[in-house]
C-alpha positions as CSV (number, residue, x, y, z in Angstrom):
1,X,83.0,1.0,-90.8
2,X,84.4,2.4,-87.6
3,X,85.2,5.7,-89.3
4,X,81.6,6.1,-90.5
5,X,80.5,5.5,-86.9
6,X,82.9,8.2,-85.7
7,X,81.6,10.7,-88.3
8,X,78.0,10.1,-87.4
9,X,78.8,10.2,-83.6
10,X,80.6,13.6,-83.9
11,X,78.9,15.3,-86.9
12,X,75.5,13.8,-86.8
13,X,73.5,12.1,-89.6
14,X,74.3,13.2,-93.2
15,X,71.9,15.4,-95.1
16,X,74.5,16.3,-97.7
17,X,74.9,14.4,-101.0
18,X,78.6,15.4,-101.5
19,X,81.0,12.4,-101.3
20,X,84.1,12.5,-99.2
21,X,86.0,11.0,-102.1
22,X,85.1,14.0,-104.2
23,X,86.6,16.3,-101.6
24,X,89.8,14.2,-101.3
25,X,90.3,14.3,-105.1
26,X,89.9,18.1,-105.2
27,X,92.5,20.1,-103.2
28,X,90.7,23.3,-104.0
29,X,87.3,22.2,-102.7
30,X,85.5,25.1,-101.0
31,X,83.1,24.2,-98.1
32,X,79.8,26.1,-98.1
33,X,78.3,27.2,-94.8
34,X,75.1,25.4,-93.9
35,X,72.8,27.8,-91.9
36,X,70.9,24.8,-90.5
37,X,74.1,23.2,-89.1
38,X,75.3,24.3,-85.7
39,X,78.9,25.3,-85.6
40,X,81.1,22.6,-84.1
41,X,84.6,22.8,-82.7
42,X,87.0,20.1,-83.7
43,X,90.5,19.4,-82.4
44,X,93.4,18.1,-84.5
45,X,95.9,15.4,-83.6
46,X,98.5,18.0,-82.7
47,X,96.2,20.3,-80.7
48,X,94.9,22.5,-83.6
49,X,91.4,23.9,-83.3
50,X,88.9,24.5,-86.1
51,X,85.2,25.5,-86.3
52,X,83.2,23.7,-88.9
53,X,79.9,25.0,-90.3
54,X,78.6,22.1,-92.4
55,X,78.2,18.4,-92.1
56,X,80.4,17.6,-95.1
57,X,83.2,19.9,-93.7
58,X,82.9,18.1,-90.3
59,X,82.9,14.7,-91.9
60,X,86.0,15.6,-93.9
61,X,88.0,16.7,-90.9
62,X,86.8,13.7,-88.7
63,X,87.8,11.4,-91.6
64,X,91.2,13.1,-91.4
65,X,91.7,12.3,-87.7
66,X,90.2,15.3,-86.0
67,X,87.9,14.8,-83.0
68,X,85.4,16.7,-80.9
69,X,87.4,16.4,-77.7
70,X,90.8,17.7,-76.9
71,X,93.1,15.0,-75.8
72,X,95.3,16.3,-73.0
73,X,98.8,14.9,-72.6
74,X,100.3,14.2,-69.2
75,X,103.5,16.0,-68.2
76,X,105.2,13.2,-66.3
77,X,108.4,15.3,-66.0
78,X,106.5,17.8,-63.9
79,X,105.3,15.1,-61.5
80,X,108.7,13.5,-61.3
81,X,110.2,16.9,-60.5
82,X,107.8,17.6,-57.7
83,X,108.2,14.1,-56.3
84,X,112.0,14.5,-56.3
85,X,111.7,18.0,-54.8
86,X,109.4,16.8,-52.0
87,X,111.6,13.8,-51.2
88,X,114.7,16.1,-51.0
89,X,112.9,18.6,-48.7
90,X,111.6,15.7,-46.5
91,X,115.1,14.2,-46.3
92,X,116.6,17.5,-45.1
93,X,113.8,18.0,-42.6
94,X,114.2,14.5,-41.1
95,X,118.0,15.0,-40.9
96,X,117.5,18.4,-39.2
97,X,115.1,16.9,-36.6
98,X,117.5,14.0,-35.9
99,X,120.3,16.4,-35.3
100,X,118.5,18.1,-32.4
């Protein structure tokens, strides 16, 4: 039930009678553009980006794990590097001031 909530939250309410099971069983399914559906940008689990042009296309991708917000990863190595660099510079400055 949570996945249906996600689909409705991201894609809106369905006005298409096509079933998601029909699409999953047909690897050659072609999505038709819906002129009444506003193009929506979805982001994949590995940072991929796709524009969807119909509710059923949107629902299919959201059902596959795509979302409407890009999840940014944190680069902890960069923060660790700058903390270490700052500590090293501070250490040498303190030692230089003590030597005076």
